[in-house]
Structures are given as structure tokens and as C-alpha cells.
MIDREN-297473 format. One record per residue (C-alpha): residue number from 0; residue in one letter; z, y, x. Coordinates in steps of 0.05 Angstrom, whole numbers, always signed. Each point is the difference from the previous one (the first is absolute). Example, Ala and Ser with C-alpha at 12.3 -4.5 7.8 and 13.67 -1.06 7.14 Angstrom:
2
KOLMI resi resn     up  north   east
KOLMI    0    a   +156    -90   +246
KOLMI    1    s    -13    +69    +27
// end
This chain:
461
KOLMI resi resn     up  north   east
KOLMI    0    m     +0     +0     +0
KOLMI    1    a    -18    +70    +25
KOLMI    2    e    +55    +46    +22
KOLMI    3    t     +8    +62    -44
KOLMI    4    r    +23    +68    +25
KOLMI    5    s    +12    +62    -41
KOLMI    6    y    -18    +70    +24
KOLMI    7    d     -1    +70    -29
KOLMI    8    a    -70    +11    +28
KOLMI    9    v    -54    -42    +34
KOLMI   10    v    -57    +29    +41
KOLMI   11    i    -61    -44    +14
KOLMI   12    g    -34    +19    +65
KOLMI   13    t    +23    +39    +62
KOLMI   14    g    -57    +50     +2
KOLMI   15    q     +6    +74    +10
KOLMI   16    g    +26    +10    -71
KOLMI   17    g    +41    -63     -9
KOLMI   18    k    +40     +3    +64
KOLMI   19    p    +30    +70     -8
KOLMI   20    l    +10    -12    -75
KOLMI   21    a    +42    -62    +13
KOLMI   22    k    +43    +37    +49
KOLMI   23    s    +11    +59    -48
KOLMI   24    l    +17    -46    -57
KOLMI   25    a    +51    -36    +43
KOLMI   26    e    +29    +65    +26
KOLMI   27    s    +10    +23    -72
KOLMI   28    g    +46    -60    -12
KOLMI   29    l    -50    -47    -33
KOLMI   30    r     +2    -71    +26
KOLMI   31    t    -72     -7    +23
KOLMI   32    a    -47    -54    +26
KOLMI   33    i    -67    +11    +34
KOLMI   34    v    -49    -59     +5
KOLMI   35    e    -53     -6    +53
KOLMI   36    r    -49    -58     +8
KOLMI   37    d    -27    +22    +68
KOLMI   38    e    +34    -17    +64
KOLMI   39    k     -4    +73    +21
KOLMI   40    i    +33    +57    -38
KOLMI   41    g    -36    +64    -19
KOLMI   42    g    -57    -18    -45
KOLMI   43    s    -74    +12    +12
KOLMI   44    c     +8    +66    +36
KOLMI   45    i    +43    -26    +57
KOLMI   46    v    -24    -71     +4
KOLMI   47    y    -75     +2    -16
KOLMI   48    g    -21    +73    -12
KOLMI   49    c    +19    +68    +27
KOLMI   50    t    +43    -19    +59
KOLMI   51    p    -44    -54    +32
KOLMI   52    t    -67    +32    -16
KOLMI   53    k    +18    +69    +26
KOLMI   54    t    +30    -32    +62
KOLMI   55    m    -67    -34    +14
KOLMI   56    v    -39    +63    -19
KOLMI   57    a    +39    +35    +55
KOLMI   58    s    -22    -54    +50
KOLMI   59    a    -72     +7    -22
KOLMI   60    r     +3    +76     +9
KOLMI   61    v    +24    -10    +72
KOLMI   62    a    -60    -44    +13
KOLMI   63    h    -45    +53    -31
KOLMI   64    l    +30    +56    +43
KOLMI   65    a     -5    -43    +62
KOLMI   66    r    -75     -8    -11
KOLMI   67    r     -5    +76     -9
KOLMI   68    g    +38    +14    +64
KOLMI   69    p    -60    +25    +40
KOLMI   70    e    -13    +53    -54
KOLMI   71    f    +67    +30    +17
KOLMI   72    g     -9     -7    +75
KOLMI   73    v    +43    -63     +4
KOLMI   74    r    -31    -62    +31
KOLMI   75    t    +29    -68    -16
KOLMI   76    g    -17    -71    +22
KOLMI   77    e    -34    -53    -42
KOLMI   78    l    +29     -2    -70
KOLMI   79    a    +28    -65    -27
KOLMI   80    v    +37    -10    -66
KOLMI   81    d    +56    -53     +1
KOLMI   82    l     +4    -14    -74
KOLMI   83    a    +57    -49    +10
KOLMI   84    r    +40    +56    +32
KOLMI   85    v    -19    +47    -57
KOLMI   86    r    +24    -53    -49
KOLMI   87    k    +66     -8    +37
KOLMI   88    r    +13    +75     -2
KOLMI   89    k    -14     -1    -74
KOLMI   90    r    +46    -60    -12
KOLMI   91    d    +56    +32    +41
KOLMI   92    i     -2    +64    -42
KOLMI   93    v     -3    -39    -65
KOLMI   94    d    +59    -43    +22
KOLMI   95    m    +40    +63    +19
KOLMI   96    f    -13    +34    -67
KOLMI   97    s    +11    -64    -41
KOLMI   98    g    +62    -19    +38
KOLMI   99    g    +30    +68    -11
KOLMI  100    a    -15     -5    -74
KOLMI  101    r    +33    -68     -3
KOLMI  102    k    +63    +24    +35
KOLMI  103    g     +5    +60    -47
KOLMI  104    l     -2    -46    -61
KOLMI  105    e    +49    -50    +29
KOLMI  106    r    +50    +54    +19
KOLMI  107    q     +2    +29    -70
KOLMI  108    d    +63    -17    -39
KOLMI  109    g    -13    -28    -69
KOLMI  110    l    -71    -21    +17
KOLMI  111    d    -25    -72     +9
KOLMI  112    l    -66    -12    +35
KOLMI  113    i    -30    -65    -28
KOLMI  114    a    -58    -36    +32
KOLMI  115    g    -50    -33    -47
KOLMI  116    e    -54    +14    -51
KOLMI  117    a    +25    +28    -66
KOLMI  118    r    -28    -15    -69
KOLMI  119    l    +20    +22    -69
KOLMI  120    l    +32    -54    -42
KOLMI  121    g    +18    +39    -62
KOLMI  122    p    +39    +62    -22
KOLMI  123    e    +46    +21    +57
KOLMI  124    r    -14    -65    +38
KOLMI  125    i    -35    -10    +67
KOLMI  126    g    -13    -64    +38
KOLMI  127    v     -2     -1    +76
KOLMI  128    g    -30    -65    +25
KOLMI  129    d    +25    -62    -35
KOLMI  130    d    +74     +6    +13
KOLMI  131    l    +21    +70    -19
KOLMI  132    e     +1    +41    -64
KOLMI  133    l    +20    +73     -4
KOLMI  134    e    +25    +36    -62
KOLMI  135    s     -5    +75     -6
KOLMI  136    p     -9    +53    -54
KOLMI  137    k    -40    +43    +48
KOLMI  138    i    -62    -28    +36
KOLMI  139    f    -45    +41    +46
KOLMI  140    i    -68    -27    +21
KOLMI  141    n    -28    +22    +67
KOLMI  142    t    -45    -59    +18
KOLMI  143    g    -62    +38    +25
KOLMI  144    t    -71    -25     +7
KOLMI  145    r    -42    -47    +42
KOLMI  146    p    -72     +2    +25
KOLMI  147    a    -51    -13    -55
KOLMI  148    v    -51    -53    +18
KOLMI  149    p    -69     +7    -32
KOLMI  150    n    -35    -60    -31
KOLMI  151    v    -55     -9    +51
KOLMI  152    p    -34    -68     +9
KOLMI  153    g    +23    -32    +65
KOLMI  154    l    +55    +50    +16
KOLMI  155    a    +56    -49    -13
KOLMI  156    d    -33    -48    +49
KOLMI  157    v     +2    +47    +60
KOLMI  158    s    +62    +27    +35
KOLMI  159    f     -4    +71    -27
KOLMI  160    l    +51    +52    +20
KOLMI  161    t    +42    +47    -43
KOLMI  162    s    +36    +64    +19
KOLMI  163    g    +59    -42    +22
KOLMI  164    s    -33    -56    +39
KOLMI  165    v    -50    +46    +36
KOLMI  166    m    +59    +30    +38
KOLMI  167    e    +18    -69    +26
KOLMI  168    l    -65    -10    +39
KOLMI  169    d    +12    -10    +75
KOLMI  170    a    -71    +15    +21
KOLMI  171    v    -50    +54    -19
KOLMI  172    p    -53    -29    -46
KOLMI  173    e    -72     +8    +21
KOLMI  174    h    -25    +22    -68
KOLMI  175    l    +48    +18    -57
KOLMI  176    l    -28     +3    -71
KOLMI  177    v    +44    +43    -45
KOLMI  178    i     -6     -9    -75
KOLMI  179    g    +21    +66    -32
KOLMI  180    g     -9    +73    +18
KOLMI  181    g    +68    +25    -24
KOLMI  182    y    +60    +22    +42
KOLMI  183    i    +18    -69    +27
KOLMI  184    g    -71    -18    +18
KOLMI  185    l    -14    +66    +35
KOLMI  186    e    +64     +0    +41
KOLMI  187    f    -10    -71    +25
KOLMI  188    g    -74    +10    +10
KOLMI  189    q     +9    +59    +46
KOLMI  190    m    +59    -33    +34
KOLMI  191    f    -38    -62    +20
KOLMI  192    r    -62    +39    +19
KOLMI  193    r    +45    +37    +50
KOLMI  194    f    +28    -66    +24
KOLMI  195    g    -71    -20    +16
KOLMI  196    s    -27    -38    -61
KOLMI  197    r    -67    +10    -32
KOLMI  198    v    +19    +21    -71
KOLMI  199    t    -38     -3    -66
KOLMI  200    i    +31    +29    -63
KOLMI  201    l    -26    -21    -69
KOLMI  202    q    +14    +49    -57
KOLMI  203    r    -18    -18    -71
KOLMI  204    a     +0    +72    -23
KOLMI  205    s    -52    +52    +20
KOLMI  206    q    +51    +38    +42
KOLMI  207    l    +61    -16    +42
KOLMI  208    v    +69    +16    -28
KOLMI  209    p    -29    +11    -70
KOLMI  210    r    +59    +41    -26
KOLMI  211    e    -15    +56    +51
KOLMI  212    d    -50    +56     -4
KOLMI  213    e    -71    -15    +23
KOLMI  214    d     +3    +47    +60
KOLMI  215    v    +64    -34    +24
KOLMI  216    a    -30    -69     -7
KOLMI  217    e    -64    +22    +35
KOLMI  218    a    +38    +30    +58
KOLMI  219    i    +41    -65     +8
KOLMI  220    l    -65    -40     -1
KOLMI  221    e    -29    +44    +55
KOLMI  222    i    +63     -8    +42
KOLMI  223    l     -2    -76     -6
KOLMI  224    a    -74     +0    +18
KOLMI  225    e    +15    +42    +62
KOLMI  226    d    +52    -53    +19
KOLMI  227    g    -54    -54     -5
KOLMI  228    i    +22    -31    -65
KOLMI  229    d    -54    -28    -46
KOLMI  230    v    +16    +20    -72
KOLMI  231    l    -41    -30    -57
KOLMI  232    l     +9    +37    -66
KOLMI  233    s    -18    -28    -68
KOLMI  234    s     +5    -68    +33
KOLMI  235    t    +35    -65    -17
KOLMI  236    l    +15    -67    +32
KOLMI  237    v    -41    -52    -38
KOLMI  238    s    +25    -62    +36
KOLMI  239    i    +28    -23    +66
KOLMI  240    a     -2    -67    +37
KOLMI  241    r     +5    -34    +67
KOLMI  242    d    -68    -20    +27
KOLMI  243    g    -16    -63    +38
KOLMI  244    e    +21    +31    +66
KOLMI  245    g    +68    +23    -27
KOLMI  246    a    -18    +73     -7
KOLMI  247    t    +21    +40    -61
KOLMI  248    r    -62    +23    -38
KOLMI  249    a     +9    +55    -53
KOLMI  250    r    -53    +11    -53
KOLMI  251    i     +0    +75    -17
KOLMI  252    r    -34    +35    -58
KOLMI  253    t    -20    +72    +16
KOLMI  254    p    -45    +51    -35
KOLMI  255    d    -55    -25    +46
KOLMI  256    g     +8    -73    -19
KOLMI  257    e    +40    -60    +24
KOLMI  258    h     +8    -21    +72
KOLMI  259    d    +46    -42    +44
KOLMI  260    r    +48    +22    +55
KOLMI  261    v    +37    -44    +48
KOLMI  262    v    +72    +24     +9
KOLMI  263    s    +60    -27    +37
KOLMI  264    e    +55    +23    -49
KOLMI  265    v     +2    +24    -73
KOLMI  266    l    +54    +49    -23
KOLMI  267    v     +9     +4    -75
KOLMI  268    a    +23    +70    -18
KOLMI  269    a    -22     +3    -73
KOLMI  270    g    +63    +27    -33
KOLMI  271    r    +68    -27    -18
KOLMI  272    s    +27    -44    -56
KOLMI  273    p    +71     +6    -30
KOLMI  274    n    +52    -54    +13
KOLMI  275    s    +21     +1    -73
KOLMI  276    d    -30    -69    -13
KOLMI  277    r    +53    -34    +43
KOLMI  278    l    +56    +32    -41
KOLMI  279    n    -12    -42    -62
KOLMI  280    p     -7    +63    -43
KOLMI  281    d    -12    -38    -65
KOLMI  282    a    +71    -25     +1
KOLMI  283    v    +24    +69    -23
KOLMI  284    g    -64    +27    -30
KOLMI  285    l    -12    +50    +57
KOLMI  286    e    -61    +42    -15
KOLMI  287    l    -56     -1    +52
KOLMI  288    d    -65    +39     +1
KOLMI  289    e    -69    -32     +5
KOLMI  290    r     +6     -6    +76
KOLMI  291    g    +70    -30     -2
KOLMI  292    f    +40    +62    +19
KOLMI  293    i    +66     +9    -35
KOLMI  294    v     -3    +55    -53
KOLMI  295    a    +54    +53     +3
KOLMI  296    n    +13    +68    -29
KOLMI  297    e    +11    +64    +40
KOLMI  298    r    +74    -19     +9
KOLMI  299    l    -22    -67    +30
KOLMI  300    e    +27    -39    -60
KOLMI  301    t    -39    -62    -21
KOLMI  302    n     -8    -23    -72
KOLMI  303    v    +60    -47    +11
KOLMI  304    p    +68    +35     -5
KOLMI  305    g    +39     -7    +64
KOLMI  306    i    -61    -10    +44
KOLMI  307    w    -29    +55    +44
KOLMI  308    v    -58     -2    +49
KOLMI  309    l    -15    +40    +63
KOLMI  310    g    -52     +0    +55
KOLMI  311    d    -70    -28     +3
KOLMI  312    v    +10    -55    -51
KOLMI  313    k     -1    +51    -56
KOLMI  314    g    -69    +25    +20
KOLMI  315    g    -18    +72    +13
KOLMI  316    p     +2    +31    +70
KOLMI  317    a    +17    -56    +49
KOLMI  318    f    +36    +40    +53
KOLMI  319    t    +67    -11    +34
KOLMI  320    h    +22    +71    -15
KOLMI  321    i    -14    -10    -74
KOLMI  322    s    +42    -64     +0
KOLMI  323    y    +56    +39    +32
KOLMI  324    d     -6    +55    -52
KOLMI  325    d     +4    -53    -54
KOLMI  326    f    +67    -19    +30
KOLMI  327    r    +23    +72     -4
KOLMI  328    i    -20     +4    -73
KOLMI  329    l    +40    -62    -17
KOLMI  330    e    +60    +20    +42
KOLMI  331    s     +2    +69    -32
KOLMI  332    n     -8    -24    -71
KOLMI  333    l    +45    -61     +2
KOLMI  334    l    +55    +23    +47
KOLMI  335    h     +1    +76     -7
KOLMI  336    d    -20    +14    -73
KOLMI  337    g    -66    +29    +24
KOLMI  338    n    -65     +7    -38
KOLMI  339    r    -52    -11    +55
KOLMI  340    t    -68    -28    -17
KOLMI  341    t    -67    -17    +34
KOLMI  342    r    -34    +55    -41
KOLMI  343    d    -37    +53    +41
KOLMI  344    r    +26    -22    +68
KOLMI  345    l    -44    +18    +59
KOLMI  346    v    -30    -61    +33
KOLMI  347    p    -17    +13    +73
KOLMI  348    y    -33    -53    +42
KOLMI  349    t    -34    -10    +67
KOLMI  350    l    -57    -43    +23
KOLMI  351    f    +18    -19    +71
KOLMI  352    t    -69     -2    +30
KOLMI  353    d    -14    +46    +58
KOLMI  354    p     -5    +56    -20
KOLMI  355    e    +49     -9    -57
KOLMI  356    l    -13    +20    -72
KOLMI  357    g    +61    +34    -31
KOLMI  358    r     -5    +10    -76
KOLMI  359    v    +44    +30    -54
KOLMI  360    g    -12    +29    -69
KOLMI  361    m    -66     +9    -34
KOLMI  362    s    -67    -16    +31
KOLMI  363    e    -62    +40    -12
KOLMI  364    k    -29    -58    -39
KOLMI  365    e    +61     -3    -45
KOLMI  366    a     -1    +75    -12
KOLMI  367    r    -73     -3    -23
KOLMI  368    e    +13    -60    -45
KOLMI  369    r    +60    +34    -32
KOLMI  370    d    -34    +68     -5
KOLMI  371    v    +56    +32    +40
KOLMI  372    p    -20    +69    +27
KOLMI  373    h     +3     -2    +75
KOLMI  374    r    -24    +30    +65
KOLMI  375    v    -13    -41    +63
KOLMI  376    a    +17    +20    +71
KOLMI  377    k    -30    -42    +56
KOLMI  378    l     +5     +5    +75
KOLMI  379    p    -34    -47    +50
KOLMI  380    m    +45    -24    +57
KOLMI  381    t    -52    +29    +48
KOLMI  382    h    +30    +68    -20
KOLMI  383    v    +72    -21    +18
KOLMI  384    a    +24    +22    +69
KOLMI  385    r    +49    -58     +8
KOLMI  386    a    -54    -50    -18
KOLMI  387    l    -48    +30    +51
KOLMI  388    e    +53     -2    +54
KOLMI  389    m    +14    -73    -14
KOLMI  390    d    -74    -17    -10
KOLMI  391    e    +17    -27    -69
KOLMI  392    t    -49    +38    -43
KOLMI  393    r    -20    -53    -51
KOLMI  394    g    +16    +15    -72
KOLMI  395    f    +19    +61    -41
KOLMI  396    m    +55    +32    -41
KOLMI  397    k    -11    +11    -74
KOLMI  398    a    +45    +30    -54
KOLMI  399    l     -6    +16    -74
KOLMI  400    v    +35    +61    -30
KOLMI  401    s     +7    +29    -69
KOLMI  402    p    -40    +65     -9
KOLMI  403    d    +53    +28    -46
KOLMI  404    s    +68    -20    +29
KOLMI  405    k    -27     -8    +71
KOLMI  406    k    +43    -63     +6
KOLMI  407    i    -24    -58    +41
KOLMI  408    l    -26    -57    -44
KOLMI  409    g    -13    -52    +54
KOLMI  410    c    -28    -12    +68
KOLMI  411    a    -37    -50    +44
KOLMI  412    i    +12     +6    +75
KOLMI  413    l    -46    -44    +42
KOLMI  414    s    +27    +14    +69
KOLMI  415    v    +43    -25    +57
KOLMI  416    a    +71     +5    -29
KOLMI  417    g    -33     +9    -69
KOLMI  418    g    +61    -28    -35
KOLMI  419    e    +46    +50    +34
KOLMI  420    i    -45    +59    -16
KOLMI  421    m     -5    -23    -72
KOLMI  422    s    +76     -1     -5
KOLMI  423    v     +2    +75    +15
KOLMI  424    l    -42    +13    -62
KOLMI  425    q    +39    -51    -40
KOLMI  426    v    +64    +39    +13
KOLMI  427    a    -35    +64    -21
KOLMI  428    m    -21    -35    -65
KOLMI  429    m    +71    -25    -12
KOLMI  430    g    +24    +72     +8
KOLMI  431    g    -54    +29    -44
KOLMI  432    l    -25    +46    +55
KOLMI  433    p    -67    +35     -8
KOLMI  434    y    -51    -15    +54
KOLMI  435    t     +5    +72    +23
KOLMI  436    d    +70    -14    +27
KOLMI  437    i    -30    -54    +45
KOLMI  438    k    -59    +45    +18
KOLMI  439    d    +47    +55    +23
KOLMI  440    g    +53    -45    +30
KOLMI  441    v    +16     +2    +74
KOLMI  442    f     -8    -69    +31
KOLMI  443    a     +9    -19    +73
KOLMI  444    h    -62     +4    +44
KOLMI  445    p    -35    -45    +16
KOLMI  446    t    +16    -51    -54
KOLMI  447    f    -41    -34    -53
KOLMI  448    s    +42    +31    -55
KOLMI  449    e    -19    +69    +26
KOLMI  450    s    -71    -14    -23
KOLMI  451    l    +24     +2    -72
KOLMI  452    n     -3    +76     +8
KOLMI  453    n    -75     -4    +13
KOLMI  454    l    -10    -52    -54
KOLMI  455    f    +26    +46    -55
KOLMI  456    m    -31    +63    +30
KOLMI  457    r    -66    -30    -20
KOLMI  458    l    +18    +11    -73
KOLMI  459    d     +6    +76    +10
KOLMI  460    r    -66    +11    +36
// end
């Protein structure tokens, strides 16, 4: 017979929303359990996402700069990438972050960290494995997502890679085929090109990063082409198979017809699927949308009383900082009589290619679709002193402002440190500042942020 334990609250998943929520619930005096199926603590961000990928992106940038050394008057010897050493550095940082997260949970009074996979058994009942049942009037789901795998003939028969397994390679692949032209595909595509792979990216849509403005997507496409990456738009993988000599042969449909390419590795980066199916949602009648994401209102309440959801598994923007803000909403509302919601929150994000794309607020495409009056300021990085000094002039800065209030509606910063520059404008948006305050502000010289003066001066010419 399974052991039964009673708690005031149970959190499923140790991601960037679940972990701090469990600690706050326990600190408030609620006897709390947090359940994690993975050996490592921290959820997708620490174990499979932000932390390991950005660690490897940093290694790839070093390789890129080493190749460019002669442009700066610095001569280096023959370049070699030790991918096993890159992997070890990545693993060490993940272990440090995850280990710290585990210690924080284990030190917390009133909080039990339980290893195993949780599933809903019925109202206020959770099973963990075959030998443990938890009872709680409050259940918080933070189970995240996993890589989606398209239904392509032959794909299941080859050893394809996902965003997690690609970081475990110990040698640089000769030719990497990337399925998907979104954020994950572009970051890994550029990374492995810089490590030395030949890279082909297949994008089903007619532009990369389809949610972005056309000029942003076109600029990213040009940057990838300059880096030697082959991008095929409006293209799909028809089938894939091992040929008689053991090579992986991909059949690709493009606007010019179908053709074969021999590749050494295939990375599937075609979106993410929610982990709701492993929760046994039917046991409590938990409402899911057509893609399997858990439906919640703006206070993160599901249709089942006593069950809340936070993070990627509820759909919407799949960013670590959004998951953390979900935690703050629940903490405020449940522990401090707050009334926070997801309504109208700014959603900043950064694509960590090089240069970066930092985005927040409304895009030009969205403004046109919604008939929102707007003006556009745009400044190429070739007009930015700091970019010229660093010889990093690819990309541009772009901002939308209201003609009436002069407030900033949104921005897209495609630049080295694009996410950091974007954050300056995000703070201005949070404070309701008109763009003229940024235009007339005094920023240190020479910095990238100083160029925001020149960006907004273009509106007054």
C-alpha cells in the first residue's frame, strides 16, 4: 500500500516559478512539498535551456572572435574547438546552478523535496511513483514543456538531436541540419557554425522568427548568410533515412522543388510541447487547450478549484522571467492579499544570436494590424560610435512611439548587447516616460545606450 502524506501545499516542478513559490509557501508557515522528476533541480532553464545554451553561446563567440583576431591586429595560432571541453564547462556551470538550487530547497524549514514523477489522482490527491500519495488542498503545476518532434517519415529511425541532446555532443558535427527557424534553431545554428560545422536551417514559414517585423527577420537572415549558414525558407523536411553507406540523407522540399542533402546530424527545433499529458489531467477534469497547454485565467487559476498553474505549461510567452513573474503573482495574491494579474504586463525577450535581438512591447507589424497610431525611429548600427569602435556594426535599433503621448510603444534592438539596450527602453516604458526624455538624456560616452539619443533625434528632423 502506498504511503500517504498530507501537506498544506504541493508544487509540481522545480522550475523558475515553482522553486521560489515553494520556498515562499513554506516560509509563510504552510507545510509544503515540491516534487521533481529530474535528477537535477531547476527546471528547463537551468538544466536544458538558458544556462547551458548561453554558456555554450559564449564559447562559440570566443571562437568567432579568435578567427577575427587579425582584423583587430591580433594574430593567433591555428584555431581548434575542443567540444568535449566546451561541454564540460557547460556541465560544470549547470551543476553549480542546480546544486545551489537543491541546497536552497533542502535548507528550507517546512519544505520537503520529493523525487519522482507526479500525477493527479483526484481532487486534492497526487501520486508520486507507485509508493507515495500526497494530499493537499493547494496544488501548483510548474511542469514546463519538452521539444516537439514533427511527424516526418524516417525521423524516428535516425538518431536525431533535440535542444538538450545537441549540447551533449563531444565532437563538432561536419554538417548539422536544423529543423526550425525560431529562437532555438537560430541560436544553435549560429553556435555550431562558429564551432566549425557546416549548417543548414530549414524554416517552414516564409521568414525567420515569424513573430518579428519583416525588416528584423531580413536583417537576421543577412547576418546568418554572412556567417556562412545556409537558410532555406518556405522549406520542409519530407523524409530522412540512412543510405546503404550509413550516411543520413534528408529529402527537402523547397520552392524550387525537392532535393536530397547528406548530413551528419539532425537537430529538431520545431517548437515545444507541454508536459501536461503526463499529469493525468482527466483525473480532476483539468481544462487543456487544443495543443495541450493548461488553461488558466489572469490570476493563474485553472478551472479546478485549488489548482493553479505557472510557467511554460500554461502556454503564452515561454520565458524564464515570465515564469518568475507568475510566481510573484501567486505569492502576492495568496500570501499578501494582493490583486496581481498577467494582464498588460510587458514581455521583454532576447534572441541570443550574435548580434542579439532585444524586444519589448509592440512591434511595427502589431501596430499596423491593430491600427495603433505610431511613428518609427530607426538607426543602423553603422551610425553608432561604440559599434564602430568594436567593429560590431551589424543590425539596427528601432523604436515605436505614440504621436500623441510621445510614449514608447515598443522596440527591437538588433545589436551587440541588444538585450541590455532594450532594457533601458523597457524601464522608460515602465515609468511612462516620453521618448523626448531619452532623446535629451545624458548617457555616458561611448556606450551603446548613448546612441538612443540619436535614435529618437530622428523623429524630430
